[in-house]
C-alpha positions, 0 to 999 in steps of 0.5 A, spaced: 500 500 500 505 504 501 508 504 494 501 505 491 500 511 495 507 514 493 506 512 486 499 515 486 502 522 489 508 521 484 504 522 478 500 528 482 507 531 484 508 530 476 501 533 474 502 539 478 509 541 477 506 541 469 500 544 470 498 552 470 499 555 477 492 556 477 490 549 479 495 549 485 491 555 487 485 553 486 486 547 490 490 551 495 483 555 496 479 549 497 483 546 502 484 553 506 477 556 505 472 550 505 476 547 511 479 549 518 478 554 523 472 556 518 468 551 519 468 552 527 463 558 526 457 554 522 455 551 528 454 557 533 451 562 528 445 556 526 445 554 534 444 561 536 439 564 530 437 558 526 436 552 529 439 550 536 438 542 534 441 542 528 446 547 530 448 543 535 448 536 531 453 539 526 457 541 532 457 534 534 458 531 527 465 536 527 468 535 534 466 527 535 470 527 528 476 531 530 477 527 536 477 521 532 481 523 528 486 525 533 486 519 537 488 515 530 493 520 529 496 518 535 495 511 534 498 510 527 503 515 528 505 515 520 509 520 517 508 525 513 508 523 505 514 527 503 518 524 510 516 516 507 519 518 500 525 522 498 521 523 491 516 527 494 515 534 496 509 538 499 506 544 496 510 550 499 504 554 500 500 549 503 507 548 508 504 551 514 498 546 514 501 540 513 504 539 520 505 533 525 503 526 523 499 524 517 494 519 517 487 521 517 487 528 514 484 532 519 482 537 514 478 532 511 475 529 516 472 535 520 470 538 513 467 532 511 463 531 518 461 538 517 458 539 510 456 532 510 452 534 517 449 539 513 447 535 507 445 529 511 440 533 514 436 536 509 438 529 504 431 529 502 432 534 497 438 530 495 441 536 492 445 538 499 447 531 500 450 531 493 453 538 494 456 535 501 458 529 498 462 533 492 465 537 497 467 532 502 471 529 496 474 535 493 477 537 500 480 530 500 483 530 493 486 537 494 490 534 500 493 529 496 494 534 489 497 539 494 502 532 497 500 533 505 497 527 504 496 520 501 490 517 499 490 512 505 490 518 509 484 521 507 480 515 505 480 514 512 479 521 514 472 520 509 470 514 514 471 518 520 467 524 517 461 520 514 461 515 520 461 522 525 455 524 521 451 518 521 452 516 529 451 523 531 444 523 527 443 517 531 445 519 538 439 525 536 435 521 534 436 517 541 435 523 546 430 525 541 426 520 544 429 520 551 431 526 552 432 524 560 438 520 558 442 526 556 446 526 562 448 519 563 450 519 555 455 525 557 457 522 563 459 515 559 462 519 553 466 523 558 469 516 562 470 514 555 475 520 553 478 519 561 480 512 559 483 514 551 486 520 555 490 516 559 492 511 553 494 517 549 499 519 555 502 513 556 503 509 550 510 510 546 511 515 541 516 514 536 522 520 536 525 519 529 529 525 527 533 528 521 539 533 521 538 533 528 530 535 528 524 530 530 520 528 524 513 529 528 513 532 535 509 527 539 508 533 545 504 537 539 500 531 536 498 530 544 496 537 544 491 536 538 487 531 542 487 535 548 484 540 544 479 536 541 478 532 547 476 539 551 472 542 545 468 535 546 467 536 554 466 543 553 460 541 548 456 536 552 457 541 558 454 547 555 448 543 552 446 539 558 446 547 561 441 549 555 437 543 555 436 543 562 436 550 565 436 555 560 432 554 554 433 560 550 428 561 543 430 561 536 423 565 535 426 572 535 426 578 530 432 579 525 434 584 529 435 581 536 438 575 531 444 579 529 445 582 536 446 575 537 451 573 533 455 580 534 455 579 542 456 571 542 462 573 537 464 578 542 463 573 549 467 567 545 473 572 543 473 575 549 473 568 553 479 566 548 483 572 550 482 571 557 484 565 557 490 566 552 493 571 558 494 564 562 498 560 556 505 561 559 503 559 566 499 553 565 502 546 561 501 545 553 496 540 553 492 542 560 491 549 556 488 547 550 484 542 553 481 548 558 481 553 553 476 549 548 472 547 553 471 553 555 470 556 549 465 550 547 462 551 554 461 559 552 458 557 546 453 552 547 451 554 555 453 561 557 452 565 551 445 562 550 445 564 557 446 571 556 441 571 550 435 570 555 438 574 561 439 581 556 432 579 552 428 579 559 432 585 562 432 589 556 425 592 552 428 593 546 430 586 545 423 583 546 420 586 539 
């Protein structure tokens, strides 16, 4: 399989080097603008102003895929393609987003989970699901075209992404039928995450070096896992608070929805800046876990609580 992956990427590399630069820029645009940080803005906007369940489901798919993806990276510890073969090289413009272990592809897994959840929710119309499939495949191919991942990397990521879409859909169907089981379900997931976290911390990692430099730093990979795990924990805690105690409504005016988006982004941004001040005082993995758990909690619990408080207190928000 390794030989096939290398030959496949070599063929793409040769084509990339002969093709017009515009094609490389196109796939770079797809890779960087239809995945990554952009995706994390979609669920809060849906959650705050459109449909709470829908927004929560999309984020559940995104963060679940991220957690599983990072677990797989720490298990497999597969190096990047250009490390596996000296014949391969990464497109220089994609260098900043192609770090750490290679398998699976984080860009592919999280974008597939996000667009997949959007499309799967409206699958009765067909075209949203077809669009989601096309986007996920396009992003996966862009990672191959740029030389950032092998075909195996993106294939596994596609499985993780679509798996998250289906599993989270089933989880929400279960909670619709058994709303009183939310605490037990979240507690079970939290216990599982604790066990996985212990595994990630104690398992052995390769420390291969080239020219005195680590080929991939396991500490950074562990931090990436704790970012995702923190996001999932914070999300569950925020949703429990909102479901059990807050219960904010989406049925508000356009004016209030605009103010919700602005105030929500400001609160989340302020939370990030406050926690960022503690970065030097808290060990890396703990810092990232705390950062992501608090941001997710604010997004799905704290900000909705602010909405309810403000909209009850100020008359101009009640129209």
